[in-house]
C-alpha positions as CSV (number, residue, x, y, z in Angstrom):
1,L,62.3,-57.6,-30.3
2,L,63.8,-54.0,-29.3
3,V,66.2,-54.0,-32.0
4,V,63.3,-54.0,-34.4
5,V,60.4,-52.1,-32.9
6,P,59.5,-49.5,-30.6
7,E,59.0,-50.7,-27.2
8,E,55.9,-50.2,-26.5
9,E,55.2,-53.3,-29.9
10,A,58.2,-55.0,-28.6
11,F,56.5,-55.6,-25.2
12,W,52.5,-56.7,-26.7
13,L,55.2,-59.0,-29.3
14,L,56.9,-60.5,-26.4
15,C,53.2,-61.2,-24.5
16,L,51.6,-62.6,-28.1
17,L,54.9,-65.0,-27.8
18,V,54.2,-66.4,-24.5
19,E,50.5,-66.1,-24.4
20,D,50.0,-67.7,-27.7
21,V,52.4,-69.1,-29.7
22,L,55.5,-70.7,-27.6
23,P,54.2,-73.5,-26.2
24,P,52.0,-73.9,-22.7
25,G,54.1,-74.4,-19.9
26,L,57.4,-73.8,-21.7
27,Y,58.4,-71.3,-19.1
28,S,55.9,-72.5,-15.8
29,P,58.1,-73.4,-12.9
30,E,57.8,-77.1,-13.3
31,L,58.9,-76.8,-16.5
32,H,56.2,-79.1,-18.5
33,G,56.5,-77.3,-21.8
34,A,60.4,-77.2,-21.8
35,K,60.7,-80.7,-21.0
36,A,57.6,-81.7,-23.6
37,E,59.6,-80.0,-26.8
38,V,62.8,-81.7,-25.6
39,R,60.7,-85.2,-25.9
40,V,59.7,-84.1,-29.3
41,L,63.4,-82.9,-30.2
42,L,64.6,-86.4,-29.2
43,H,62.1,-87.9,-30.9
44,L,63.0,-86.3,-34.5
45,V,66.5,-86.2,-33.9
46,K,66.2,-90.4,-34.3
47,Q,64.0,-90.5,-37.0
48,H,65.7,-87.6,-39.0
49,L,69.8,-87.6,-37.1
50,P,70.6,-90.6,-36.0
51,T,74.3,-90.4,-36.2
52,V,73.9,-87.5,-34.0
53,D,71.8,-90.0,-31.5
54,R,74.5,-92.4,-32.0
55,L,77.4,-89.7,-31.6
56,L,76.4,-88.1,-27.8
57,S,74.9,-91.9,-26.9
58,R,78.6,-92.9,-27.2
59,W,80.4,-89.8,-24.9
60,S,77.2,-90.4,-22.7
61,L,76.1,-86.9,-23.2
62,S,72.5,-85.5,-22.5
63,L,70.8,-83.8,-25.7
64,E,68.2,-82.3,-22.9
65,T,71.9,-80.6,-21.0
66,F,72.3,-78.0,-24.1
67,A,68.3,-78.2,-25.9
68,L,66.3,-77.0,-22.9
69,T,69.1,-74.0,-23.3
70,W,68.5,-73.8,-26.6
71,L,64.8,-73.5,-26.2
72,M,64.0,-71.1,-23.4
73,C,66.4,-68.1,-24.6
74,L,64.6,-68.6,-28.0
75,F,67.7,-69.5,-29.8
76,V,68.6,-65.5,-28.5
77,G,73.0,-65.9,-27.7
78,E,72.7,-69.5,-29.6
79,L,72.7,-67.9,-33.7
80,P,74.0,-64.6,-35.0
81,L,71.3,-61.8,-34.6
82,P,70.4,-62.1,-38.0
83,L,69.6,-66.1,-38.3
84,T,67.9,-65.1,-34.4
85,L,65.7,-62.9,-36.6
86,D,65.0,-65.3,-39.0
87,V,64.3,-67.6,-36.7
88,W,61.4,-65.4,-34.6
89,D,60.2,-64.3,-37.7
90,R,59.2,-68.1,-38.8
91,L,58.3,-68.6,-35.0
92,L,55.5,-65.7,-35.3
93,V,54.0,-66.7,-39.3
94,D,54.3,-70.7,-38.6
95,G,54.6,-71.4,-34.1
96,A,56.2,-73.3,-32.2
97,T,57.0,-76.3,-34.4
98,V,59.8,-73.6,-36.1
99,L,62.2,-74.2,-32.4
100,C,62.6,-77.9,-33.5
101,R,63.2,-77.2,-36.6
102,A,66.0,-74.8,-35.8
103,S,67.2,-77.0,-32.9
104,L,67.7,-80.0,-35.8
105,S,69.0,-77.1,-38.1
106,L,71.9,-76.5,-35.1
107,L,72.7,-80.2,-34.5
108,R,72.8,-81.5,-38.2
109,I,75.5,-78.4,-38.2
110,H,77.4,-79.6,-35.1
111,L,77.9,-83.8,-36.9
112,P,81.1,-83.4,-38.4
113,A,83.0,-81.9,-35.4
114,L,80.8,-85.1,-33.7
115,E,82.2,-87.8,-35.8
116,K,85.6,-85.9,-35.6
117,A,85.1,-86.1,-31.6
118,E,87.7,-88.3,-30.1
119,S,86.7,-88.0,-26.1
120,P,83.4,-86.7,-24.1
121,E,85.4,-83.0,-23.6
122,D,85.7,-82.7,-27.6
123,A,81.9,-83.9,-28.0
124,M,80.8,-80.9,-25.3
125,M,83.3,-78.7,-27.7
126,A,82.0,-79.3,-30.6
127,M,78.0,-78.9,-28.9
128,Q,78.8,-76.0,-27.7
129,S,81.0,-74.3,-30.8
130,H,78.0,-72.6,-32.5
131,R,78.2,-69.7,-29.5
132,A,82.0,-68.7,-31.1
133,W,79.5,-68.0,-34.8
134,A,77.0,-66.4,-33.0
135,A,79.0,-64.0,-31.4
136,D,79.4,-60.3,-33.2
137,L,82.3,-61.2,-35.2
138,P,84.6,-58.4,-36.8
139,R,84.5,-59.1,-40.2
140,G,87.4,-60.2,-42.6
141,D,89.2,-61.8,-39.9
142,P,90.4,-65.9,-40.5
143,P,88.4,-68.2,-38.8
144,T,90.3,-69.7,-36.1
145,P,89.5,-72.3,-32.6
146,S,89.3,-69.8,-30.2
147,R,86.6,-67.1,-32.9
148,L,84.8,-68.9,-34.9
149,P,83.8,-73.0,-34.3
150,S,85.7,-73.8,-38.0
151,D,86.3,-77.6,-36.5
152,A,82.3,-77.3,-36.9
153,V,83.3,-77.4,-41.2
154,P,85.6,-78.6,-43.0
155,S,89.2,-77.2,-42.8
156,T,88.6,-75.0,-45.8
157,P,85.1,-74.9,-46.1
158,T,83.7,-74.0,-49.8
159,I,80.4,-73.5,-51.6
160,N,79.9,-74.4,-54.6
161,G,83.8,-75.0,-55.1
162,V,84.1,-71.5,-53.5
163,A,86.2,-70.9,-50.4
164,V,84.5,-69.1,-47.1
165,H,84.5,-68.0,-44.1
166,A,83.8,-70.2,-42.2
167,D,80.2,-68.8,-40.5
168,V,79.1,-68.2,-44.2
169,F,79.0,-71.1,-44.6
170,N,77.5,-71.9,-41.2
171,T,74.9,-69.8,-42.0
172,V,74.4,-70.9,-45.5
173,A,74.2,-75.0,-43.8
174,F,71.9,-73.6,-41.3
175,L,69.3,-72.1,-43.2
176,S,69.3,-74.6,-46.0
177,A,68.5,-77.3,-43.0
178,L,66.1,-75.1,-42.1
179,Q,64.4,-75.0,-45.9
180,L,64.1,-78.6,-45.7
181,Y,63.2,-79.5,-42.0
182,D,60.1,-77.2,-42.8
183,R,58.8,-79.3,-45.5
184,V,59.1,-82.8,-43.8
185,L,57.9,-81.7,-40.4
186,P,54.6,-79.3,-39.7
187,T,53.0,-82.6,-39.6
188,Q,54.3,-84.6,-37.1
189,L,55.1,-82.2,-34.2
190,L,51.8,-81.4,-33.0
191,D,51.0,-85.2,-32.5
192,V,54.0,-86.0,-30.9
193,R,54.1,-82.9,-28.4
194,R,51.0,-83.3,-27.3
195,A,51.7,-86.8,-26.3
196,A,55.4,-86.3,-24.6
197,L,52.9,-83.6,-22.4
198,E,50.7,-85.8,-21.5
199,Q,53.3,-88.6,-20.6
200,L,55.1,-85.7,-18.3
201,L,52.0,-84.7,-16.4
202,S,50.7,-88.4,-16.0
203,V,54.2,-88.9,-14.7
204,E,53.7,-85.7,-12.0
205,R,50.5,-87.0,-11.2
206,S,51.8,-90.1,-10.8
207,V,53.9,-88.9,-7.7
208,V,52.2,-86.3,-6.4
209,L,49.1,-89.8,-5.7
210,R,52.0,-91.6,-4.4
211,E,53.3,-88.9,-1.7
212,Q,49.4,-88.6,-1.1
213,A,48.7,-91.8,-0.4
214,L,52.2,-92.5,1.6
215,Q,50.7,-89.5,3.5
216,L,47.4,-90.6,4.3
217,R,48.9,-94.4,5.4
218,K,50.7,-92.6,7.8
219,H,48.2,-90.9,9.5
220,R,45.9,-93.7,8.9
221,R,48.3,-96.0,11.3
222,A,49.0,-93.4,14.0
223,F,45.2,-92.6,14.3
224,G,45.2,-96.8,14.7
225,R,47.6,-96.7,17.3
226,A,45.3,-94.0,19.1
227,L,42.4,-95.8,18.9
228,A,43.7,-99.3,20.1
229,G,45.2,-97.2,22.9
230,G,41.7,-96.2,23.2
231,R,42.7,-92.4,23.0
232,A,39.9,-90.9,21.0
233,P,38.0,-88.4,22.2
234,P,34.4,-88.2,21.9
235,V,33.2,-85.6,18.9
236,P,30.3,-83.6,20.0
237,G,27.3,-84.4,17.3
238,L,28.9,-87.4,15.8
239,P,28.2,-91.0,17.1
240,D,30.3,-93.4,19.4
241,S,31.7,-95.6,16.0
242,W,33.2,-91.9,14.4
243,A,36.9,-92.7,14.7
244,E,36.1,-96.5,13.1
245,E,34.5,-95.3,10.5
246,A,37.3,-92.4,9.6
247,G,39.7,-95.0,10.1
248,A,37.7,-97.3,7.2
249,A,36.8,-94.0,5.2
250,A,40.8,-93.0,5.2
251,E,41.5,-96.7,3.9
252,R,39.0,-96.9,1.0
253,L,40.6,-93.3,-0.2
254,E,44.1,-95.0,0.7
255,S,43.0,-98.1,-1.8
256,E,41.7,-95.4,-4.6
257,L,44.6,-93.6,-4.2
258,E,46.8,-96.6,-4.7
259,V,44.7,-97.9,-7.6
260,A,44.7,-94.6,-9.6
261,V,48.8,-94.4,-9.6
262,A,48.3,-98.1,-11.0
263,A,46.6,-96.5,-13.6
264,I,48.6,-94.1,-14.5
265,E,51.8,-96.1,-14.2
266,G,50.6,-98.5,-16.4
267,R,49.5,-96.8,-19.7
268,L,52.6,-95.1,-19.4
269,A,54.4,-98.2,-20.0
270,G,52.3,-99.0,-22.1
271,H,53.8,-96.0,-24.3
């Protein structure tokens, strides 16, 4: 932001991005928003780039490993600066759906190299090859594997029959893919993201409730052993049966927690 606007405007734009534009919880301690966005991306990859999904599965690579970095840094350092600024412009105008569209566009560029991969290491290199392209490289240098992701495109990339530099080819391919996904994706993303976020929150709630039930069972059993040994002290203002009533209430609460956990897990199983 500081590249294009003064410091104060950059601060307020950053506030706008984090508070109003980006998915809720993207930078929360639990990363709920980021994980939900990755689930949206996984859904879209299966639908629009099934070959990428198959090749990543073939080499036991998790898309989440790569996509979390792309999403959390909003593609800073993952794309050349002009393309990063283009993505941010779209982000401010169109909203957070741009994140998945840009991710799909980047994956589309990696597809040729993934198809040539002969090992997990090759596939890993293919998925990271765009970082050399994203670096500020001098124009006019010949594309080499150590400087540009030349393995991500044909050995002699051409556009309309004209040979072009590898990073020019990647730039045009990225923008073309981004325009394609701009047209086909907007109506799909919000519902998928909402469902993914609800599922993540349900899983966390289930884990928390199960832990509470286990702790309650532990204390209830310790309390029961104390009662059996006659060690429950009298409490002023409470009836003599307070200990039995407290134990029964704890047992009811434990049952209610278990029912709540079962209900949540039942809903998750239905997805």
